[in-house]
N, C-alpha and C positions, 0 to 999 in steps of 0.2 A: 468533576466526575471522578469517582474512585477508580482505582486500578481495576478492580474486579468488574465494575460496571462497564468500563472501557472495553475490556476483553470480551465480556458478554455481548455488548452491542456489536463490536467489530465482527466477532465470530458468527453470530446468529442473525444479524441483520445486514450489515454493510457487505461482508464477504459474499453472502447469498445474493445480494443485489448485483454486485459486480459480476459474479459468475453468470447470472441470468442475462445481463445486458450486453456483456462484452464477449466477443468470439475468440476462439483460438488459444485460450489459456491452457497450457499443458499442466502447469503446477502453480499454485497460488499460496504462498507461505506467509504467515504472520509471526514475527519474532518479537515478543514483548519484552521490553527492558525491565530488569529487576533493579530499580534505582538503589535500593538499600544494600545490594551486594555488588554493585558495579565497581570495577577497579579502573579508575581514571585519574588523571592529573587535572582536576577541575580548573586550575589556573590556565592550563593550556587548551583544554577542550572540554568545556562543561557539557554534560548530557542535557540537551534541550529538546528531547523527543522521547516518545513512549513506545514506539514500535518501528521496526524495520520490516518492510513488506517486500517480498520477492515475488515477481511474476515471471514465469518462464514460458517461452514460446519455442516451437519446433524450429522456426527459421525467421529470417528478417521479414519475409512476406507476411507471415502471420502476425508479427509485431506491427507492421504497417497497417494491416487490416484492423487490428485492435485500436490503433490510434485514430484511424478514419472513423470507426464506429463511435469512439469516445467523443469525437468532435461534432457529431450530429447534434443539432440543437436540443432535441427532446431528450436524448441520452445524456448529454452533458448537463442539462438542467436537473435531471433526476439524480445524477451522481452528486452534483453540487449541493442540492437540497439535503441529501442524506449526509454528506460530509459535514454540513453545518452542525449536525448533532454530535459529531465525533472529533473533528480536527480543528485546529487553527489553520485554516486554508492558506493564510498568508505566509505560514512558516513551513508548508509542505515542500519537500525537495524530491526531485526525481533524477535518477542517474541510469543511464544505459551502460551495462557492463557486458563484456564478452567473456564467456567461460570457456577455457581451453578444452578441446576434445579429450575425452578419457577421464574427466573428473566428475 
């Protein structure tokens, strides 16, 4: 899939689906990698991804509700089916980070 097709699908299909299916998202940002202008030491850390997605929640309880909904069989299957059109699901990584207050 071309970069432009990837962005188009993510923005207009996948992101729409996620917002529809999953609760309590305050902000949902997609940051698309510009591989041709990336400044990295490929020998140390090659860029093996095309997007960094940030999903924000008001609090931990909202995040937990999001996880619980995403784990429901019908919701999980709908997301998985759509992700097959977009991602290498075996390479997807998720991290929970804490953003200090006031930033």
